[in-house]
mmCIF file as Biopython writes it, N, C-alpha, C and O atoms, coordinates in Angstrom:
data_model
#
loop_
_atom_site.group_PDB
_atom_site.id
_atom_site.type_symbol
_atom_site.label_atom_id
_atom_site.label_alt_id
_atom_site.label_comp_id
_atom_site.label_asym_id
_atom_site.label_entity_id
_atom_site.label_seq_id
_atom_site.pdbx_PDB_ins_code
_atom_site.Cartn_x
_atom_site.Cartn_y
_atom_site.Cartn_z
_atom_site.occupancy
_atom_site.B_iso_or_equiv
_atom_site.auth_seq_id
_atom_site.auth_asym_id
_atom_site.pdbx_PDB_model_num
ATOM 1   N N  . UNK A ? 1  ? 22.170 24.159 -52.740 1.0 0.0 1  A 1 
ATOM 2   C CA . UNK A ? 1  ? 22.160 23.639 -51.400 1.0 0.0 1  A 1 
ATOM 3   C C  . UNK A ? 1  ? 21.728 24.712 -50.419 1.0 0.0 1  A 1 
ATOM 4   O O  . UNK A ? 1  ? 21.023 24.432 -49.450 1.0 0.0 1  A 1 
ATOM 5   N N  . UNK A ? 2  ? 22.152 25.940 -50.672 1.0 0.0 2  A 1 
ATOM 6   C CA . UNK A ? 2  ? 21.752 27.023 -49.766 1.0 0.0 2  A 1 
ATOM 7   C C  . UNK A ? 2  ? 20.240 27.233 -49.804 1.0 0.0 2  A 1 
ATOM 8   O O  . UNK A ? 2  ? 19.624 27.460 -48.763 1.0 0.0 2  A 1 
ATOM 9   N N  . UNK A ? 3  ? 19.641 27.161 -50.978 1.0 0.0 3  A 1 
ATOM 10  C CA . UNK A ? 3  ? 18.188 27.320 -51.085 1.0 0.0 3  A 1 
ATOM 11  C C  . UNK A ? 3  ? 17.469 26.147 -50.438 1.0 0.0 3  A 1 
ATOM 12  O O  . UNK A ? 3  ? 16.447 26.328 -49.776 1.0 0.0 3  A 1 
ATOM 13  N N  . UNK A ? 4  ? 17.994 24.963 -50.627 1.0 0.0 4  A 1 
ATOM 14  C CA . UNK A ? 4  ? 17.396 23.775 -50.034 1.0 0.0 4  A 1 
ATOM 15  C C  . UNK A ? 4  ? 17.467 23.833 -48.513 1.0 0.0 4  A 1 
ATOM 16  O O  . UNK A ? 4  ? 16.483 23.547 -47.832 1.0 0.0 4  A 1 
ATOM 17  N N  . UNK A ? 5  ? 18.614 24.199 -47.987 1.0 0.0 5  A 1 
ATOM 18  C CA . UNK A ? 5  ? 18.745 24.282 -46.533 1.0 0.0 5  A 1 
ATOM 19  C C  . UNK A ? 5  ? 17.922 25.428 -45.965 1.0 0.0 5  A 1 
ATOM 20  O O  . UNK A ? 5  ? 17.468 25.351 -44.823 1.0 0.0 5  A 1 
ATOM 21  N N  . UNK A ? 6  ? 17.724 26.477 -46.730 1.0 0.0 6  A 1 
ATOM 22  C CA . UNK A ? 6  ? 16.868 27.569 -46.275 1.0 0.0 6  A 1 
ATOM 23  C C  . UNK A ? 6  ? 15.400 27.142 -46.262 1.0 0.0 6  A 1 
ATOM 24  O O  . UNK A ? 6  ? 14.644 27.526 -45.371 1.0 0.0 6  A 1 
ATOM 25  N N  . UNK A ? 7  ? 15.007 26.349 -47.251 1.0 0.0 7  A 1 
ATOM 26  C CA . UNK A ? 7  ? 13.622 25.874 -47.313 1.0 0.0 7  A 1 
ATOM 27  C C  . UNK A ? 7  ? 13.279 24.943 -46.159 1.0 0.0 7  A 1 
ATOM 28  O O  . UNK A ? 7  ? 12.149 24.938 -45.671 1.0 0.0 7  A 1 
ATOM 29  N N  . UNK A ? 8  ? 14.254 24.159 -45.728 1.0 0.0 8  A 1 
ATOM 30  C CA . UNK A ? 8  ? 14.026 23.191 -44.651 1.0 0.0 8  A 1 
ATOM 31  C C  . UNK A ? 8  ? 14.787 23.576 -43.384 1.0 0.0 8  A 1 
ATOM 32  O O  . UNK A ? 8  ? 15.184 22.701 -42.614 1.0 0.0 8  A 1 
ATOM 33  N N  . UNK A ? 9  ? 14.991 24.859 -43.163 1.0 0.0 9  A 1 
ATOM 34  C CA . UNK A ? 9  ? 15.772 25.342 -42.019 1.0 0.0 9  A 1 
ATOM 35  C C  . UNK A ? 9  ? 15.216 24.863 -40.687 1.0 0.0 9  A 1 
ATOM 36  O O  . UNK A ? 9  ? 15.981 24.514 -39.789 1.0 0.0 9  A 1 
ATOM 37  N N  . UNK A ? 10 ? 13.905 24.841 -40.547 1.0 0.0 10 A 1 
ATOM 38  C CA . UNK A ? 10 ? 13.290 24.405 -39.290 1.0 0.0 10 A 1 
ATOM 39  C C  . UNK A ? 10 ? 13.599 22.934 -39.036 1.0 0.0 10 A 1 
ATOM 40  O O  . UNK A ? 10 ? 13.875 22.546 -37.901 1.0 0.0 10 A 1 
ATOM 41  N N  . UNK A ? 11 ? 13.556 22.122 -40.070 1.0 0.0 11 A 1 
ATOM 42  C CA . UNK A ? 11 ? 13.820 20.689 -39.925 1.0 0.0 11 A 1 
ATOM 43  C C  . UNK A ? 11 ? 15.301 20.390 -39.716 1.0 0.0 11 A 1 
ATOM 44  O O  . UNK A ? 11 ? 15.653 19.477 -38.970 1.0 0.0 11 A 1 
ATOM 45  N N  . UNK A ? 12 ? 16.160 21.154 -40.371 1.0 0.0 12 A 1 
ATOM 46  C CA . UNK A ? 12 ? 17.594 20.875 -40.317 1.0 0.0 12 A 1 
ATOM 47  C C  . UNK A ? 12 ? 18.246 21.331 -39.018 1.0 0.0 12 A 1 
ATOM 48  O O  . UNK A ? 12 ? 19.145 20.665 -38.505 1.0 0.0 12 A 1 
ATOM 49  N N  . UNK A ? 13 ? 17.810 22.424 -38.505 1.0 0.0 13 A 1 
ATOM 50  C CA . UNK A ? 13 ? 18.393 23.015 -37.295 1.0 0.0 13 A 1 
ATOM 51  C C  . UNK A ? 13 ? 19.883 23.290 -37.464 1.0 0.0 13 A 1 
ATOM 52  O O  . UNK A ? 13 ? 20.658 23.102 -36.527 1.0 0.0 13 A 1 
ATOM 53  N N  . UNK A ? 14 ? 20.288 23.733 -38.649 1.0 0.0 14 A 1 
ATOM 54  C CA . UNK A ? 14 ? 21.664 24.153 -38.891 1.0 0.0 14 A 1 
ATOM 55  C C  . UNK A ? 14 ? 21.651 25.244 -39.957 1.0 0.0 14 A 1 
ATOM 56  O O  . UNK A ? 14 ? 20.677 25.392 -40.695 1.0 0.0 14 A 1 
ATOM 57  N N  . UNK A ? 15 ? 22.722 25.992 -40.028 1.0 0.0 15 A 1 
ATOM 58  C CA . UNK A ? 15 ? 22.800 27.070 -41.010 1.0 0.0 15 A 1 
ATOM 59  C C  . UNK A ? 15 ? 23.106 26.508 -42.391 1.0 0.0 15 A 1 
ATOM 60  O O  . UNK A ? 15 ? 23.549 25.368 -42.531 1.0 0.0 15 A 1 
ATOM 61  N N  . UNK A ? 16 ? 22.865 27.321 -43.397 1.0 0.0 16 A 1 
ATOM 62  C CA . UNK A ? 16 ? 23.129 26.876 -44.767 1.0 0.0 16 A 1 
ATOM 63  C C  . UNK A ? 16 ? 24.627 26.675 -44.987 1.0 0.0 16 A 1 
ATOM 64  O O  . UNK A ? 16 ? 25.025 25.814 -45.772 1.0 0.0 16 A 1 
ATOM 65  N N  . UNK A ? 17 ? 25.462 27.463 -44.302 1.0 0.0 17 A 1 
ATOM 66  C CA . UNK A ? 17 ? 26.911 27.297 -44.438 1.0 0.0 17 A 1 
ATOM 67  C C  . UNK A ? 17 ? 27.363 25.941 -43.908 1.0 0.0 17 A 1 
ATOM 68  O O  . UNK A ? 17 ? 28.228 25.294 -44.499 1.0 0.0 17 A 1 
ATOM 69  N N  . UNK A ? 18 ? 26.782 25.515 -42.801 1.0 0.0 18 A 1 
ATOM 70  C CA . UNK A ? 18 ? 27.107 24.203 -42.230 1.0 0.0 18 A 1 
ATOM 71  C C  . UNK A ? 18 ? 26.653 23.103 -43.182 1.0 0.0 18 A 1 
ATOM 72  O O  . UNK A ? 18 ? 27.372 22.125 -43.390 1.0 0.0 18 A 1 
ATOM 73  N N  . UNK A ? 19 ? 25.475 23.256 -43.755 1.0 0.0 19 A 1 
ATOM 74  C CA . UNK A ? 19 ? 24.956 22.261 -44.693 1.0 0.0 19 A 1 
ATOM 75  C C  . UNK A ? 19 ? 25.850 22.152 -45.925 1.0 0.0 19 A 1 
ATOM 76  O O  . UNK A ? 19 ? 26.110 21.048 -46.403 1.0 0.0 19 A 1 
ATOM 77  N N  . UNK A ? 20 ? 26.317 23.271 -46.437 1.0 0.0 20 A 1 
ATOM 78  C CA . UNK A ? 20 ? 27.205 23.268 -47.601 1.0 0.0 20 A 1 
ATOM 79  C C  . UNK A ? 20 ? 28.532 22.590 -47.252 1.0 0.0 20 A 1 
ATOM 80  O O  . UNK A ? 20 ? 29.050 21.798 -48.040 1.0 0.0 20 A 1 
ATOM 81  N N  . UNK A ? 21 ? 29.079 22.895 -46.082 1.0 0.0 21 A 1 
ATOM 82  C CA . UNK A ? 21 ? 30.338 22.282 -45.658 1.0 0.0 21 A 1 
ATOM 83  C C  . UNK A ? 21 ? 30.175 20.769 -45.496 1.0 0.0 21 A 1 
ATOM 84  O O  . UNK A ? 21 ? 31.035 20.000 -45.924 1.0 0.0 21 A 1 
ATOM 85  N N  . UNK A ? 22 ? 29.075 20.347 -44.880 1.0 0.0 22 A 1 
ATOM 86  C CA . UNK A ? 22 ? 28.807 18.916 -44.740 1.0 0.0 22 A 1 
ATOM 87  C C  . UNK A ? 22 ? 28.697 18.243 -46.107 1.0 0.0 22 A 1 
ATOM 88  O O  . UNK A ? 22 ? 29.207 17.141 -46.307 1.0 0.0 22 A 1 
ATOM 89  N N  . UNK A ? 23 ? 28.038 18.907 -47.031 1.0 0.0 23 A 1 
ATOM 90  C CA . UNK A ? 23 ? 27.863 18.341 -48.369 1.0 0.0 23 A 1 
ATOM 91  C C  . UNK A ? 23 ? 29.207 18.130 -49.059 1.0 0.0 23 A 1 
ATOM 92  O O  . UNK A ? 23 ? 29.416 17.112 -49.719 1.0 0.0 23 A 1 
ATOM 93  N N  . UNK A ? 24 ? 30.109 19.085 -48.909 1.0 0.0 24 A 1 
ATOM 94  C CA . UNK A ? 24 ? 31.426 18.952 -49.531 1.0 0.0 24 A 1 
ATOM 95  C C  . UNK A ? 24 ? 32.182 17.754 -48.960 1.0 0.0 24 A 1 
ATOM 96  O O  . UNK A ? 24 ? 32.810 17.001 -49.704 1.0 0.0 24 A 1 
ATOM 97  N N  . UNK A ? 25 ? 32.121 17.579 -47.645 1.0 0.0 25 A 1 
ATOM 98  C CA . UNK A ? 25 ? 32.800 16.440 -47.012 1.0 0.0 25 A 1 
ATOM 99  C C  . UNK A ? 25 ? 32.102 15.137 -47.402 1.0 0.0 25 A 1 
ATOM 100 O O  . UNK A ? 25 ? 32.759 14.125 -47.644 1.0 0.0 25 A 1 
ATOM 101 N N  . UNK A ? 26 ? 30.770 15.166 -47.463 1.0 0.0 26 A 1 
ATOM 102 C CA . UNK A ? 26 ? 30.001 13.980 -47.851 1.0 0.0 26 A 1 
ATOM 103 C C  . UNK A ? 26 ? 30.361 13.552 -49.278 1.0 0.0 26 A 1 
ATOM 104 O O  . UNK A ? 26 ? 30.504 12.359 -49.547 1.0 0.0 26 A 1 
ATOM 105 N N  . UNK A ? 27 ? 30.509 14.521 -50.197 1.0 0.0 27 A 1 
ATOM 106 C CA . UNK A ? 27 ? 30.914 14.207 -51.569 1.0 0.0 27 A 1 
ATOM 107 C C  . UNK A ? 27 ? 32.286 13.540 -51.591 1.0 0.0 27 A 1 
ATOM 108 O O  . UNK A ? 27 ? 32.506 12.590 -52.342 1.0 0.0 27 A 1 
ATOM 109 N N  . UNK A ? 28 ? 33.218 14.042 -50.758 1.0 0.0 28 A 1 
ATOM 110 C CA . UNK A ? 28 ? 34.549 13.429 -50.704 1.0 0.0 28 A 1 
ATOM 111 C C  . UNK A ? 28 ? 34.466 11.991 -50.200 1.0 0.0 28 A 1 
ATOM 112 O O  . UNK A ? 28 ? 35.157 11.104 -50.700 1.0 0.0 28 A 1 
ATOM 113 N N  . UNK A ? 29 ? 33.619 11.776 -49.213 1.0 0.0 29 A 1 
ATOM 114 C CA . UNK A ? 29 ? 33.458 10.427 -48.678 1.0 0.0 29 A 1 
ATOM 115 C C  . UNK A ? 29 ? 32.865 9.501  -49.732 1.0 0.0 29 A 1 
ATOM 116 O O  . UNK A ? 29 ? 33.308 8.362  -49.876 1.0 0.0 29 A 1 
ATOM 117 N N  . UNK A ? 30 ? 31.868 9.979  -50.468 1.0 0.0 30 A 1 
ATOM 118 C CA . UNK A ? 30 ? 31.266 9.168  -51.531 1.0 0.0 30 A 1 
ATOM 119 C C  . UNK A ? 30 ? 32.278 8.841  -52.620 1.0 0.0 30 A 1 
ATOM 120 O O  . UNK A ? 30 ? 32.278 7.733  -53.157 1.0 0.0 30 A 1 
ATOM 121 N N  . UNK A ? 31 ? 33.138 9.796  -52.948 1.0 0.0 31 A 1 
ATOM 122 C CA . UNK A ? 31 ? 34.141 9.582  -53.989 1.0 0.0 31 A 1 
ATOM 123 C C  . UNK A ? 31 ? 35.150 8.509  -53.584 1.0 0.0 31 A 1 
ATOM 124 O O  . UNK A ? 31 ? 35.708 7.825  -54.442 1.0 0.0 31 A 1 
ATOM 125 N N  . UNK A ? 32 ? 35.382 8.361  -52.287 1.0 0.0 32 A 1 
ATOM 126 C CA . UNK A ? 32 ? 36.357 7.375  -51.828 1.0 0.0 32 A 1 
ATOM 127 C C  . UNK A ? 32 ? 35.775 5.965  -51.732 1.0 0.0 32 A 1 
ATOM 128 O O  . UNK A ? 32 ? 36.520 5.004  -51.539 1.0 0.0 32 A 1 
ATOM 129 N N  . UNK A ? 33 ? 34.469 5.833  -51.861 1.0 0.0 33 A 1 
ATOM 130 C CA . UNK A ? 33 ? 33.834 4.515  -51.789 1.0 0.0 33 A 1 
ATOM 131 C C  . UNK A ? 33 ? 34.029 3.763  -53.100 1.0 0.0 33 A 1 
ATOM 132 O O  . UNK A ? 33 ? 34.068 4.356  -54.178 1.0 0.0 33 A 1 
ATOM 133 N N  . UNK A ? 34 ? 34.149 2.444  -52.980 1.0 0.0 34 A 1 
ATOM 134 C CA . UNK A ? 34 ? 34.301 1.638  -54.192 1.0 0.0 34 A 1 
ATOM 135 C C  . UNK A ? 34 ? 33.022 1.630  -55.011 1.0 0.0 34 A 1 
ATOM 136 O O  . UNK A ? 34 ? 33.065 1.672  -56.240 1.0 0.0 34 A 1 
ATOM 137 N N  . UNK A ? 35 ? 31.893 1.577  -54.336 1.0 0.0 35 A 1 
ATOM 138 C CA . UNK A ? 35 ? 30.612 1.596  -55.042 1.0 0.0 35 A 1 
ATOM 139 C C  . UNK A ? 35 ? 29.744 2.693  -54.437 1.0 0.0 35 A 1 
ATOM 140 O O  . UNK A ? 35 ? 29.449 2.679  -53.242 1.0 0.0 35 A 1 
ATOM 141 N N  . UNK A ? 36 ? 29.346 3.628  -55.267 1.0 0.0 36 A 1 
ATOM 142 C CA . UNK A ? 36 ? 28.506 4.727  -54.816 1.0 0.0 36 A 1 
ATOM 143 C C  . UNK A ? 36 ? 27.069 4.251  -54.633 1.0 0.0 36 A 1 
ATOM 144 O O  . UNK A ? 36 ? 26.653 3.274  -55.257 1.0 0.0 36 A 1 
ATOM 145 N N  . UNK A ? 37 ? 26.316 4.931  -53.787 1.0 0.0 37 A 1 
ATOM 146 C CA . UNK A ? 37 ? 24.903 4.562  -53.647 1.0 0.0 37 A 1 
ATOM 147 C C  . UNK A ? 37 ? 24.170 4.782  -54.960 1.0 0.0 37 A 1 
ATOM 148 O O  . UNK A ? 37 ? 24.442 5.737  -55.688 1.0 0.0 37 A 1 
ATOM 149 N N  . UNK A ? 38 ? 23.244 3.892  -55.248 1.0 0.0 38 A 1 
ATOM 150 C CA . UNK A ? 38 ? 22.501 3.974  -56.511 1.0 0.0 38 A 1 
ATOM 151 C C  . UNK A ? 38 ? 21.254 4.832  -56.408 1.0 0.0 38 A 1 
ATOM 152 O O  . UNK A ? 38 ? 20.719 5.279  -57.423 1.0 0.0 38 A 1 
ATOM 153 N N  . UNK A ? 39 ? 20.789 5.065  -55.186 1.0 0.0 39 A 1 
ATOM 154 C CA . UNK A ? 39 ? 19.573 5.860  -55.021 1.0 0.0 39 A 1 
ATOM 155 C C  . UNK A ? 39 ? 19.593 6.539  -53.651 1.0 0.0 39 A 1 
ATOM 156 O O  . UNK A ? 39 ? 20.526 6.361  -52.868 1.0 0.0 39 A 1 
ATOM 157 N N  . UNK A ? 40 ? 18.561 7.308  -53.382 1.0 0.0 40 A 1 
ATOM 158 C CA . UNK A ? 40 ? 18.502 8.092  -52.147 1.0 0.0 40 A 1 
ATOM 159 C C  . UNK A ? 40 ? 18.412 7.206  -50.907 1.0 0.0 40 A 1 
ATOM 160 O O  . UNK A ? 40 ? 18.950 7.559  -49.858 1.0 0.0 40 A 1 
ATOM 161 N N  . UNK A ? 41 ? 17.749 6.078  -51.011 1.0 0.0 41 A 1 
ATOM 162 C CA . UNK A ? 41 ? 17.616 5.181  -49.861 1.0 0.0 41 A 1 
ATOM 163 C C  . UNK A ? 41 ? 18.983 4.621  -49.478 1.0 0.0 41 A 1 
ATOM 164 O O  . UNK A ? 41 ? 19.329 4.579  -48.297 1.0 0.0 41 A 1 
ATOM 165 N N  . UNK A ? 42 ? 19.754 4.194  -50.463 1.0 0.0 42 A 1 
ATOM 166 C CA . UNK A ? 42 ? 21.097 3.692  -50.180 1.0 0.0 42 A 1 
ATOM 167 C C  . UNK A ? 42 ? 21.986 4.796  -49.608 1.0 0.0 42 A 1 
ATOM 168 O O  . UNK A ? 42 ? 22.768 4.550  -48.690 1.0 0.0 42 A 1 
ATOM 169 N N  . UNK A ? 43 ? 21.870 5.994  -50.142 1.0 0.0 43 A 1 
ATOM 170 C CA . UNK A ? 43 ? 22.651 7.117  -49.622 1.0 0.0 43 A 1 
ATOM 171 C C  . UNK A ? 43 ? 22.273 7.408  -48.177 1.0 0.0 43 A 1 
ATOM 172 O O  . UNK A ? 43 ? 23.141 7.676  -47.346 1.0 0.0 43 A 1 
ATOM 173 N N  . UNK A ? 44 ? 20.985 7.357  -47.878 1.0 0.0 44 A 1 
ATOM 174 C CA . UNK A ? 44 ? 20.515 7.578  -46.515 1.0 0.0 44 A 1 
ATOM 175 C C  . UNK A ? 44 ? 21.092 6.534  -45.565 1.0 0.0 44 A 1 
ATOM 176 O O  . UNK A ? 44 ? 21.522 6.863  -44.460 1.0 0.0 44 A 1 
ATOM 177 N N  . UNK A ? 45 ? 21.100 5.287  -45.996 1.0 0.0 45 A 1 
ATOM 178 C CA . UNK A ? 45 ? 21.620 4.212  -45.151 1.0 0.0 45 A 1 
ATOM 179 C C  . UNK A ? 45 ? 23.128 4.344  -44.929 1.0 0.0 45 A 1 
ATOM 180 O O  . UNK A ? 45 ? 23.629 3.976  -43.866 1.0 0.0 45 A 1 
ATOM 181 N N  . UNK A ? 46 ? 23.851 4.860  -45.912 1.0 0.0 46 A 1 
ATOM 182 C CA . UNK A ? 46 ? 25.295 5.020  -45.786 1.0 0.0 46 A 1 
ATOM 183 C C  . UNK A ? 46 ? 25.704 6.257  -44.994 1.0 0.0 46 A 1 
ATOM 184 O O  . UNK A ? 46 ? 26.801 6.301  -44.438 1.0 0.0 46 A 1 
ATOM 185 N N  . UNK A ? 47 ? 24.854 7.235  -44.941 1.0 0.0 47 A 1 
ATOM 186 C CA . UNK A ? 47 ? 25.182 8.510  -44.320 1.0 0.0 47 A 1 
ATOM 187 C C  . UNK A ? 47 ? 25.141 8.393  -42.795 1.0 0.0 47 A 1 
ATOM 188 O O  . UNK A ? 47 ? 24.161 7.917  -42.223 1.0 0.0 47 A 1 
ATOM 189 N N  . UNK A ? 48 ? 26.203 8.828  -42.161 1.0 0.0 48 A 1 
ATOM 190 C CA . UNK A ? 48 ? 26.267 8.818  -40.703 1.0 0.0 48 A 1 
ATOM 191 C C  . UNK A ? 48 ? 25.593 10.070 -40.149 1.0 0.0 48 A 1 
ATOM 192 O O  . UNK A ? 48 ? 25.997 11.189 -40.464 1.0 0.0 48 A 1 
ATOM 193 N N  . UNK A ? 49 ? 24.579 9.880  -39.336 1.0 0.0 49 A 1 
ATOM 194 C CA . UNK A ? 49 ? 23.878 11.009 -38.730 1.0 0.0 49 A 1 
ATOM 195 C C  . UNK A ? 49 ? 24.730 11.762 -37.734 1.0 0.0 49 A 1 
ATOM 196 O O  . UNK A ? 49 ? 24.498 12.945 -37.485 1.0 0.0 49 A 1 
ATOM 197 N N  . UNK A ? 50 ? 25.730 11.079 -37.153 1.0 0.0 50 A 1 
ATOM 198 C CA . UNK A ? 50 ? 26.630 11.745 -36.213 1.0 0.0 50 A 1 
ATOM 199 C C  . UNK A ? 50 ? 27.593 12.682 -36.924 1.0 0.0 50 A 1 
ATOM 200 O O  . UNK A ? 50 ? 27.870 13.780 -36.442 1.0 0.0 50 A 1 
ATOM 201 N N  . UNK A ? 51 ? 28.100 12.250 -38.066 1.0 0.0 51 A 1 
ATOM 202 C CA . UNK A ? 51 ? 29.064 13.054 -38.823 1.0 0.0 51 A 1 
ATOM 203 C C  . UNK A ? 51 ? 28.393 14.081 -39.736 1.0 0.0 51 A 1 
ATOM 204 O O  . UNK A ? 51 ? 28.926 15.170 -39.950 1.0 0.0 51 A 1 
ATOM 205 N N  . UNK A ? 52 ? 27.220 13.730 -40.273 1.0 0.0 52 A 1 
ATOM 206 C CA . UNK A ? 52 ? 26.538 14.580 -41.252 1.0 0.0 52 A 1 
ATOM 207 C C  . UNK A ? 52 ? 25.061 14.760 -40.881 1.0 0.0 52 A 1 
ATOM 208 O O  . UNK A ? 52 ? 24.194 14.279 -41.610 1.0 0.0 52 A 1 
ATOM 209 N N  . UNK A ? 53 ? 24.755 15.429 -39.787 1.0 0.0 53 A 1 
ATOM 210 C CA . UNK A ? 53 ? 23.349 15.525 -39.376 1.0 0.0 53 A 1 
ATOM 211 C C  . UNK A ? 53 ? 22.455 16.264 -40.375 1.0 0.0 53 A 1 
ATOM 212 O O  . UNK A ? 53 ? 21.303 15.879 -40.574 1.0 0.0 53 A 1 
ATOM 213 N N  . UNK A ? 54 ? 22.970 17.310 -40.997 1.0 0.0 54 A 1 
ATOM 214 C CA . UNK A ? 54 ? 22.162 18.067 -41.972 1.0 0.0 54 A 1 
ATOM 215 C C  . UNK A ? 54 ? 21.915 17.241 -43.233 1.0 0.0 54 A 1 
ATOM 216 O O  . UNK A ? 54 ? 20.797 17.197 -43.746 1.0 0.0 54 A 1 
ATOM 217 N N  . UNK A ? 55 ? 22.962 16.593 -43.724 1.0 0.0 55 A 1 
ATOM 218 C CA . UNK A ? 55 ? 22.835 15.774 -44.928 1.0 0.0 55 A 1 
ATOM 219 C C  . UNK A ? 55 ? 21.912 14.596 -44.662 1.0 0.0 55 A 1 
ATOM 220 O O  . UNK A ? 55 ? 21.080 14.258 -45.503 1.0 0.0 55 A 1 
ATOM 221 N N  . UNK A ? 56 ? 22.051 13.972 -43.510 1.0 0.0 56 A 1 
ATOM 222 C CA . UNK A ? 56 ? 21.196 12.837 -43.147 1.0 0.0 56 A 1 
ATOM 223 C C  . UNK A ? 56 ? 19.728 13.265 -43.136 1.0 0.0 56 A 1 
ATOM 224 O O  . UNK A ? 56 ? 18.867 12.543 -43.640 1.0 0.0 56 A 1 
ATOM 225 N N  . UNK A ? 57 ? 19.441 14.436 -42.565 1.0 0.0 57 A 1 
ATOM 226 C CA . UNK A ? 57 ? 18.060 14.923 -42.500 1.0 0.0 57 A 1 
ATOM 227 C C  . UNK A ? 57 ? 17.542 15.261 -43.900 1.0 0.0 57 A 1 
ATOM 228 O O  . UNK A ? 57 ? 16.388 14.968 -44.213 1.0 0.0 57 A 1 
ATOM 229 N N  . UNK A ? 58 ? 18.370 15.866 -44.737 1.0 0.0 58 A 1 
ATOM 230 C CA . UNK A ? 58 ? 17.945 16.162 -46.108 1.0 0.0 58 A 1 
ATOM 231 C C  . UNK A ? 58 ? 17.683 14.885 -46.902 1.0 0.0 58 A 1 
ATOM 232 O O  . UNK A ? 58 ? 16.738 14.823 -47.688 1.0 0.0 58 A 1 
ATOM 233 N N  . UNK A ? 59 ? 18.513 13.877 -46.700 1.0 0.0 59 A 1 
ATOM 234 C CA . UNK A ? 59 ? 18.277 12.605 -47.370 1.0 0.0 59 A 1 
ATOM 235 C C  . UNK A ? 59 ? 16.984 11.956 -46.869 1.0 0.0 59 A 1 
ATOM 236 O O  . UNK A ? 59 ? 16.243 11.351 -47.644 1.0 0.0 59 A 1 
ATOM 237 N N  . UNK A ? 60 ? 16.724 12.085 -45.575 1.0 0.0 60 A 1 
ATOM 238 C CA . UNK A ? 60 ? 15.482 11.554 -45.016 1.0 0.0 60 A 1 
ATOM 239 C C  . UNK A ? 60 ? 14.282 12.249 -45.654 1.0 0.0 60 A 1 
ATOM 240 O O  . UNK A ? 60 ? 13.296 11.598 -45.999 1.0 0.0 60 A 1 
ATOM 241 N N  . UNK A ? 61 ? 14.364 13.545 -45.807 1.0 0.0 61 A 1 
ATOM 242 C CA . UNK A ? 61 ? 13.279 14.305 -46.444 1.0 0.0 61 A 1 
ATOM 243 C C  . UNK A ? 61 ? 13.111 13.843 -47.890 1.0 0.0 61 A 1 
ATOM 244 O O  . UNK A ? 61 ? 11.988 13.646 -48.356 1.0 0.0 61 A 1 
ATOM 245 N N  . UNK A ? 62 ? 14.236 13.670 -48.604 1.0 0.0 62 A 1 
ATOM 246 C CA . UNK A ? 62 ? 14.168 13.254 -50.000 1.0 0.0 62 A 1 
ATOM 247 C C  . UNK A ? 62 ? 13.568 11.861 -50.149 1.0 0.0 62 A 1 
ATOM 248 O O  . UNK A ? 62 ? 12.823 11.599 -51.093 1.0 0.0 62 A 1 
ATOM 249 N N  . UNK A ? 63 ? 13.888 10.980 -49.230 1.0 0.0 63 A 1 
ATOM 250 C CA . UNK A ? 63 ? 13.382 9.621  -49.295 1.0 0.0 63 A 1 
ATOM 251 C C  . UNK A ? 63 ? 11.890 9.569  -48.994 1.0 0.0 63 A 1 
ATOM 252 O O  . UNK A ? 63 ? 11.170 8.784  -49.611 1.0 0.0 63 A 1 
ATOM 253 N N  . UNK A ? 64 ? 11.410 10.384 -48.064 1.0 0.0 64 A 1 
ATOM 254 C CA . UNK A ? 64 ? 10.016 10.338 -47.648 1.0 0.0 64 A 1 
ATOM 255 C C  . UNK A ? 64 ? 9.116  11.298 -48.407 1.0 0.0 64 A 1 
ATOM 256 O O  . UNK A ? 64 ? 7.894  11.160 -48.344 1.0 0.0 64 A 1 
ATOM 257 N N  . UNK A ? 65 ? 9.668  12.252 -49.111 1.0 0.0 65 A 1 
ATOM 258 C CA . UNK A ? 65 ? 8.860  13.254 -49.821 1.0 0.0 65 A 1 
ATOM 259 C C  . UNK A ? 65 ? 7.892  12.644 -50.837 1.0 0.0 65 A 1 
ATOM 260 O O  . UNK A ? 65 ? 6.747  13.091 -50.905 1.0 0.0 65 A 1 
ATOM 261 N N  . UNK A ? 66 ? 8.295  11.645 -51.627 1.0 0.0 66 A 1 
ATOM 262 C CA . UNK A ? 66 ? 7.351  11.070 -52.574 1.0 0.0 66 A 1 
ATOM 263 C C  . UNK A ? 66 ? 6.113  10.428 -51.919 1.0 0.0 66 A 1 
ATOM 264 O O  . UNK A ? 66 ? 5.047  10.364 -52.531 1.0 0.0 66 A 1 
ATOM 265 N N  . UNK A ? 67 ? 6.260  9.965  -50.700 1.0 0.0 67 A 1 
ATOM 266 C CA . UNK A ? 67 ? 5.143  9.317  -50.020 1.0 0.0 67 A 1 
ATOM 267 C C  . UNK A ? 67 ? 4.077  10.350 -49.768 1.0 0.0 67 A 1 
ATOM 268 O O  . UNK A ? 67 ? 3.031  10.033 -49.201 1.0 0.0 67 A 1 
#
């Protein structure tokens, strides 16, 4: 995650430590869901940009990168 956030630092506008912390909280939130997202698009739709701005941006990059 630190390498990923460093690679997209300009797009994320947050430090790698913040991205790692968000990821840990995001994992806890996913674990509490009855049904986990099956793919990156579903994860992007479930992710709150207000609560997880770095994770939301990384998911957006992951969803659009193949295009």
